[in-house]
C-alpha positions, 0 to 999 in steps of 0.5 A: 500500500505504501509503495502504491501511494508513493507511485501515485504521488510521483505520477501526480507530481510529474503530471503537474510538472508537465502542465506547469511547463506548458506555455500560457500562449500556445505556439503558432506557425507565425514568426513574430518579429522584434521590429517592423521593417516599415518604409522610413519615408512613409509617415505613420501614426506613432500611437498606432505603431506602438500597438503594431506587430509584424511577422512572417508565416510559411504556407504551402505553395500549393495547399493540395500538394504541400511537398511542392514547397512553401511561400513566406507571407508577411503579417501586420497586426495592430492590436486593440487599444483595450486588449483585456476587453478584446472582441475579435479581429478585422482582416483588412486587405488592400488589394490593388492599392497594396502598392501604395501601402508597402510593408503592411502599412494599409492596416496602420493607415486604416486604424489611424483613420478609424481612430480619428472618427468620433463615430462609436462604431469606429471607437469600438473597432479601434478599442476592441478589435485587432486589425490584421493585414496579410500579404497575398499572392498575385490575385489576378487568376482564380487558381491563385485566389483559391490558394490565397483563400487557404492562406487566409484560413490558415492564418485565421486558425493560427491567430485563434479567432473563431470568426473575423470581420473582413474588409477587402478592396478591389481584388481583395474583395474578390478574395473575401467573397471566395473565402466567405463562400468556402468558410461562411462560418468563419466570417461574421460580416464583410465589407467589399469595396470596388469589387467585381460582380461575384462569380462565387456567391456567399449567401450565408454571410452578411455583406456590404458592397460599396464603390467609390463614386466618381465625385470628389470626397468619395471616401467620405461616403464609404467611411460613413458606413463601414464601421456601422455595418461591421459593428452593428450590421447596419445597412445604408439606404438604397439611395446611398451614392456609394452603394454598389448595385450588387448589394441590392440584388 
């Protein structure tokens, strides 16, 4: 009986030691960098930069045939101002405008813009959501988009959020539509700006489709509705000048 008791105590001690050795934050495939290699010529909001992390993630060149090698993608995360009350994540993909925002600075510029708004929805996004930007493959053909969908899902799973908000512009709007069609349970709401007519429908996901009007100050109309839709699900009236016709079909 004494021997058995000692063996039991030894097993309990070993189990407790293994549990204590496990990290509080599980490791992921994302390699977070010590610093962000942002262009020095671009003026970025210092307050937002303090909350910004950069990393790399290795993904299969072909998700259906992982042995064909890997690609390295770059990731930018602007953390929520109030991380203890964090609600989730917004994936913000620049699409065709990515060339204007090298090195993941689209997410930083977008967060700075949201922080300047007095709108309660934007305050919620800035305070309680991380904003993520993932570098993408060339999205000019359907095969690459299908691979990029898998990239997006892999990174979402590594971040650990069950769902995301998605904001995509131009080619990234097309990527978002493909992603929502394949993983509708992973998208809470999505805003697609200047996207083409969807070739793949995602009827199970709440969507807002916007387009930039030709007139000046086009962004004001878009900024008026993005936050309210993502946070509250509020759709603009049909007469809204930046509403894409595909949104009313």
